[in-house]
N, C-alpha and C positions, 0 to 999 in steps of 0.2 A: 649284385644279388637280386634274383626274384623274389618279389613280393607281394604279387596279385593274389587277390583272395580264391581260395579253393585250391592251390599249387605251392607244392613243396618249394619251399627255398632252396637256390642252387646257385652256385658260383662253379666255375669251371677256370683252371689254370692251363693253355696251351701252350706249348713249346714251338715261339715262332718260325723255327727252321722244320719243323715236323718231326725230329730226331725221335725227342723224348716221349714219355707217357703223356696223356692228360690226366688232371689229376681235380676231381669233382667234390666238392663241397657239398653236401645237403642236409637243412635244418630238416628233422625227422617230426611229426607230429605224436608219434607213440611214443608213450611213457615205457620205459624200462627200469626193473627192478636195480639191475648192474648196469652203468653205462661201460659201453665199449672206449677206450681212448682213441682208439682208432678203429676203422672199418674198410677194407680195400677190398673193391673188387677187381680181381688181376684178369685182364682178356687176354688169352690165348689161343683161341679156338680160329683165329682168322677171319677172314670177311663172309658175310651174311652169304654172299654166291658162293661158298663153297657147302656140298653136300654136308646135311644135319651128320652123317654119320660120321666123318672125318672130321667135325668140328668137336663131336661128342669123344672121339680117341684124343683129340688134342688135350681138351679138360681133363681127361682120365688120368692122360700120362703124365699131366702137371701136377694133379692133386696126387698119384704116387708117389712123385719127386718131392713133393711139401711134408707128406706122410713120413715119409725118411727121414727127413728133418726135422720129426719130433711136431707136427702138425696131426689135429685131430680129425677125422672126417663127420660130418655133420650127416650129410645124406644129400642127394641129388636134389636140384630145384628144377622138375620139368614138368609139363602137364602135356596131354594125348593135342593133338592139333597145332601147337604152337613151335616155331621155328626158332625155338631158344633152348638152350640147355646150360645148365651152371650147378657148380657143387660147392655146396655149404661148410666151410671148415673152420676149424679153432686152430689160433697161435697156439705154441707151448706156454703161455702166459693167459688165454683164454679169448683173447680176443679174435671175432668173429672174422672170416673174410670169406668171400665167393670166388670162383674161379669159374671164368667163361670164355 
């Protein structure tokens, strides 16, 4: 776990065969009134070399699928000029997650 001043402490588990997902653990400096038991970032958009519009379609399709399963859409996480798009959601128990 990185513990350098000014950095968020992180730990990453990577499947040595490359088949499974990467699982990141972050110690966050901000305080929350209610803590999540778990916050997932689910990567479905593909490679950064894919056009942003294509990645956005993939993210939105997964967000619709999860909404159909009971998740709640919080909103899009994007800024003009950034080559990144994500959608914030909550699972049925209120845990936050991001689809990117």
